C-alpha positions as CSV (number, residue, x, y, z in Angstrom):
1,M,-24.3,5.9,16.6
2,K,-21.1,3.8,16.9
3,F,-18.5,4.1,14.1
4,D,-14.8,3.6,13.4
5,L,-12.4,5.4,11.2
6,R,-10.0,3.4,9.1
7,V,-6.8,5.2,8.2
8,Y,-4.2,3.4,6.1
9,V,-0.5,3.8,7.0
10,V,2.5,2.1,5.6
11,V,5.8,2.0,7.6
12,T,8.8,1.9,5.4
13,G,11.6,2.2,7.9
14,I,12.4,2.1,11.6
15,S,15.6,3.2,13.2
16,D,16.8,4.1,16.7
17,D,15.8,7.7,16.3
18,H,12.8,7.8,13.9
19,I,10.1,5.9,12.0
20,R,9.4,6.6,8.4
21,A,5.7,6.2,7.6
22,Y,3.2,7.4,5.1
23,I,-0.5,8.0,5.7
24,A,-2.9,7.5,2.8
25,D,-4.8,10.6,1.6
26,E,-8.1,8.9,2.0
27,G,-9.7,6.5,4.6
28,L,-13.1,5.1,5.5
29,A,-15.7,5.7,8.2
30,R,-17.8,2.6,8.9
31,F,-21.0,2.8,10.9
32,C,-23.0,0.3,12.9
33,T,-26.4,-0.2,11.3
34,L,-28.3,-0.2,14.6
35,P,-28.1,2.6,17.3
36,Y,-25.6,1.8,20.0
37,E,-26.7,0.7,23.4
38,K,-24.6,-0.2,26.4
39,P,-23.9,-4.0,26.2
40,T,-26.3,-6.1,28.2
41,K,-27.1,-9.8,28.4
42,A,-30.1,-9.1,26.2
43,N,-28.3,-7.2,23.4
44,F,-24.8,-8.8,23.6
45,D,-25.4,-10.8,20.4
46,T,-26.8,-7.9,18.4
47,F,-23.6,-7.5,16.4
48,N,-24.9,-4.7,14.1
49,M,-25.1,-2.5,17.3
50,H,-21.7,-3.2,18.6
51,L,-19.4,-4.0,15.6
52,T,-18.7,-1.9,12.5
53,N,-17.4,-4.7,10.3
54,Y,-18.7,-4.4,6.8
55,S,-19.0,-8.2,6.5
56,L,-21.5,-8.2,9.4
57,N,-23.5,-5.0,8.6
58,K,-23.9,-5.4,4.8
59,S,-26.6,-8.0,5.4
60,S,-28.6,-5.8,7.9
61,D,-32.0,-4.5,6.8
62,T,-30.8,-1.1,7.9
63,Y,-27.5,-1.1,5.9
64,I,-27.4,1.9,3.5
65,E,-25.6,1.0,0.3
66,E,-23.4,3.7,-1.4
67,N,-25.1,5.1,-4.4
68,P,-23.0,4.0,-7.4
69,N,-24.0,7.2,-9.3
70,Q,-22.8,9.5,-6.6
71,N,-19.3,10.8,-6.1
72,I,-17.9,8.9,-3.1
73,L,-16.1,12.1,-2.0
74,E,-19.4,13.9,-1.5
75,P,-21.5,13.8,1.7
76,N,-23.9,10.9,1.9
77,N,-25.7,8.7,4.4
78,G,-24.0,5.4,3.5
79,S,-23.1,2.9,6.2
80,K,-19.6,3.1,4.8
81,R,-18.2,6.5,3.6
82,T,-14.9,8.0,2.6
83,L,-13.4,10.3,5.2
84,T,-13.6,13.2,2.8
85,A,-17.4,12.7,2.5
86,L,-17.7,12.4,6.3
87,F,-15.7,15.6,7.1
88,K,-17.7,17.6,4.5
């Protein structure tokens, strides 16, 4: 399964000897909604297999919506999850 991890960072200062940056406590894991296969001419246009973009995958028949009644920090099978849920 192909996925990406989205970690948010803000850089507040850069000087000759250091960079001041802050990493958010939480991030996202986004999953393709189709199992990954090596790109070929036949599957090259199958975006849900190769790209993790929410805007592309949310319309897939295999997209798993987050349960609004579940704590987003708890493990789940959603196509988009918090990093806390993923690591648990």
